[in-house]
C-alpha positions, 0 to 999 in steps of 0.5 A, spaced: 907 099 294 910 104 289 909 112 290 904 114 286 906 118 279 903 124 276 902 126 269 898 131 265 894 129 260 892 134 254 887 131 250 881 132 246 875 127 244 871 126 237 865 123 234 866 119 228 861 116 223 861 108 223 865 105 217 869 112 217 877 111 216 882 114 221 884 121 218 891 122 216 895 128 220 901 128 216 903 135 215 899 138 221 903 141 227 909 138 225 907 131 224 912 128 219 910 120 220 903 117 222 905 110 224 901 104 223 896 102 228 898 098 234 892 094 237 891 094 245 885 091 249 883 095 255 879 093 260 877 098 266 873 098 272 870 105 274 869 107 282 865 112 285 860 113 290 853 111 289 851 118 288 856 119 283 860 124 287 866 124 283 863 124 276 859 130 278 866 133 280 869 131 273 873 126 277 875 119 274 877 113 278 879 106 275 883 100 275 885 098 268 888 092 265 892 092 259 896 097 255 902 100 257 900 104 263 896 098 266 894 100 274 890 105 278 888 111 275 885 117 278 884 123 273 883 130 276 880 136 271 885 142 270 882 145 264 877 143 258 883 140 255 888 138 261 887 133 266 892 131 272 893 123 272 895 120 278 897 113 277 898 107 282 901 100 279 896 094 280 897 090 286 893 088 292 885 087 292 882 088 285 876 090 288 878 095 293 880 102 291 887 103 294 887 107 301 892 112 298 887 114 292 881 114 297 884 119 302 886 123 296 878 124 294 876 124 301 874 131 300 869 129 294 866 123 297 865 125 304 866 119 307 862 115 302 864 108 300 867 107 293 864 102 289 864 099 282 859 103 278 861 101 271 865 097 266 868 099 260 872 094 254 876 098 249 879 095 243 884 101 241 888 102 235 893 107 237 897 111 231 903 115 233 904 121 230 912 123 230 916 129 228 921 129 222 927 127 228 922 121 230 920 125 236 913 123 238 908 129 238 902 126 239 898 119 239 891 119 235 887 113 237 881 109 234 877 107 240 871 101 239 868 101 246 863 097 250 860 099 256 856 097 262 853 101 268 850 098 274 845 101 278 837 100 279 837 098 272 843 096 268 845 100 262 849 097 256 852 102 250 857 101 244 860 107 240 867 109 237 871 115 238 877 118 236 882 121 241 888 126 240 893 126 246 899 130 246 905 128 248 907 131 255 913 135 252 909 137 246 906 145 246 899 145 248 897 150 243 898 145 237 891 142 240 888 147 236 891 145 229 890 138 230 882 140 232 882 144 225 885 138 221 880 133 224 874 137 224 876 138 216 876 130 216 869 130 218 870 128 226 866 133 231 868 134 238 865 130 243 860 133 248 863 128 253 869 129 257 870 122 258 868 115 256 865 114 263 861 120 263 858 118 256 856 112 259 853 114 266 852 122 264 844 121 265 845 119 272 850 124 274 846 130 278 847 136 274 849 143 277 843 148 276 845 154 272 842 161 273 837 164 268 839 170 264 836 174 269 839 172 276 837 173 283 842 176 288 842 169 291 844 166 284 850 170 284 852 169 291 851 161 290 855 161 284 861 164 288 860 159 294 860 153 289 866 156 285 870 157 292 868 150 294 870 147 288 877 150 289 878 148 296 877 141 294 882 141 288 887 144 293 885 139 298 888 134 293 894 138 292 896 139 299 895 131 300 900 130 294 905 136 297 904 140 291 907 147 291 902 152 293 897 148 294 896 150 302 896 157 299 890 156 294 886 152 300 887 157 305 885 162 300 879 158 298 877 158 305 878 165 306 873 167 300 868 162 303 868 165 309 868 172 306 862 171 302 858 168 308 860 175 312 859 180 306 853 177 304 850 175 310 843 179 309 842 174 304 843 168 308 840 165 315 846 167 319 843 162 325 845 157 320 851 159 317 855 162 323 858 155 325 860 154 318 864 161 318 867 159 324 869 152 322 872 155 316 876 160 320 879 154 324 881 151 318 885 157 315 888 157 322 891 150 321 893 151 314 897 158 316 903 156 319 905 152 313 903 157 308 907 163 313 913 159 314 913 158 306 912 165 304 917 167 310 923 163 308 922 165 301 922 172 302 928 172 307 932 168 302 930 173 297 932 179 301 939 176 304 941 176 296 940 183 296 945 184 302 952 185 299 957 179 301 961 183 305 955 184 310 953 177 310 957 174 316 957 166 317 954 160 314 947 164 314 944 160 309 945 153 312 942 156 318 936 158 315 935 151 312 936 148 318 931 153 322 925 153 317 926 145 315 924 144 323 918 150 322 916 147 316 915 140 318 911 142 324 907 146 320 906 140 315 904 135 320 899 140 323 895 141 316 895 134 315 892 132 322 887 137 320 885 134 314 885 127 316 880 129 322 873 128 323 872 136 324 874 137 317 870 132 314 864 135 318 866 142 315 866 139 308 859 136 309 856 142 312 859 146 306 856 141 301 849 142 304 850 149 304 851 149 296 846 144 295 840 147 299 842 155 301 838 157 307 836 164 303 832 170 306 827 174 302 833 179 300 836 173 296 830 173 291 831 180 289 834 182 282 842 181 282 844 188 281 839 191 286 840 185 292 848 186 291 849 193 291 848 194 299 852 189 301 858 191 297 857 198 299 857 196 306 864 192 305 866 199 302 864 203 308 868 198 313 874 199 309 873 206 310 872 206 317 878 201 318 883 206 314 880 212 318 882 208 325 889 209 323 890 216 323 894 219 329 897 212 330 904 210 330 909 204 331 906 197 333 899 200 334 899 203 327 902 196 324 896 193 327 891 198 324 894 197 317 893 190 318 886 191 319 885 195 313 888 190 309 883 185 311 878 189 310 880 191 303 881 183 302 874 182 304 871 188 299 875 185 294 872 179 294 865 182 295 867 185 288 869 179 285 862 176 287 858 181 284 863 182 278 858 178 273 853 183 274 857 189 275 859 195 271 865 199 269 865 203 276 865 197 280 871 194 276 875 200 277 874 200 284 876 193 285 882 194 282 884 200 286 882 196 292 887 190 290 892 195 289 891 197 297 891 190 299 897 188 295 901 194 298 899 193 305 900 185 304 907 187 303 907 192 309 905 186 313 910 182 310 915 187 313 912 186 320 912 179 320 919 179 317 922 183 323 919 179 328 922 172 325 928 176 324 928 177 332 927 170 333 932 168 328 937 172 332 936 169 338 936 162 336 942 164 332 946 167 338 944 160 342 948 156 336 954 161 336 952 164 329 954 171 328 947 175 327 949 181 325 946 180 318 939 179 321 940 186 324 942 189 317 935 186 314 931 188 320 933 195 319 932 194 311 925 192 313 923 198 317 925 202 312 921 199 307 915 199 311 916 206 311 916 207 304 910 202 303 906 206 308 907 212 303 905 208 297 899 206 301 897 213 302 897 215 295 893 209 293 888 210 298 887 217 295 886 214 288 881 209 291 877 215 295 876 219 289 873 213 286 
């Protein structure tokens, strides 16, 4: 089977009264011609778990016959108007979801079986909207839909809707111009993100929303849900080998663990300690892939700052070989972790946490009162970590500053959690904490960079490389570290004043 292809859809759906004509959009957003309709008959079977786990996450998985893109389609939400669509051609057992797609949504299904949940037949009339030069700007479709959903009681429905989809090369901002024009023509924005959700919407479990006066637990739960969703989105990206996905997944795992620790007084820690430990394990499995990526990128950038006469030998080719080996080992480690039973158990435990958190009595307090103490505790830990650096030097100082960085990161994450109910002082303090964290992050890069340069010099010497340039970079990193420590001292004074 051919490898999956990926496209980004930018579209909006609209309700239109029965018997209404299709709006004319010539003159809107550069449209010079609106082609006569081309009719297509689309027949699609939709798949999900019996508990609608995909639909609850805004994900659509279908097998469609008819149209120019017949095949298996997995649609993942990117934003309100954008979805990432992963496509596989038709083939194999029509009643069985391809293994590659099953694996991509494993973080959502948690191992539950994917079964047919709905069938849609669409009589589509597509109007191409073209620019003066003939280039396609968008496609306006008039869809007449018949749908049937299974379950304990069958559900049948028929409706008509308009869909405006931008061409992939069209400026996304033009959606607003089309939106105004369609509204002026009598169309109204559809309340449903997809045809499937319209058909099965009342069967999909809704995520509870906090009231106007949220409790401390409500605020923390919203944060846990957001980070859990980010982890699952990044999981798909890692499996597709999308750039920066490992980083996003690692950050999500770190934020989840940080939230559990910073606001541990609101949760029964006897029931969450195991999950926190597993999130730490996951971060460690992902760390080599991310660290290798960052180190190589930074080293090549630093190498570009060295005068050509000080770059001796084919160092860039050597770096390519060296980091290719490191990256392959790191990717294998991450992939092994994501396909294992331990990771699946972690996801199930995380799912149970956000579904039914083991709250303590403190979680019932009003948000501001209940979250103030945990935030102050995070601030005190950061202050103590900075005090522990006094009088240290060399490696001891580097380790201590790294600990300050970790405490700053946790304090910043705690501030992010309380942001919906915090005031200007907390937001200003959070900005200062972030500045400290970023400076110490750059400092840690120099620490890691010098150690990598030492290993590169040893490996290069073994291969007969001239390692002089690695020594130059090592000295420059040591000099940069000193400057960053001075910057940190200035930023820390600003933070303490706050």
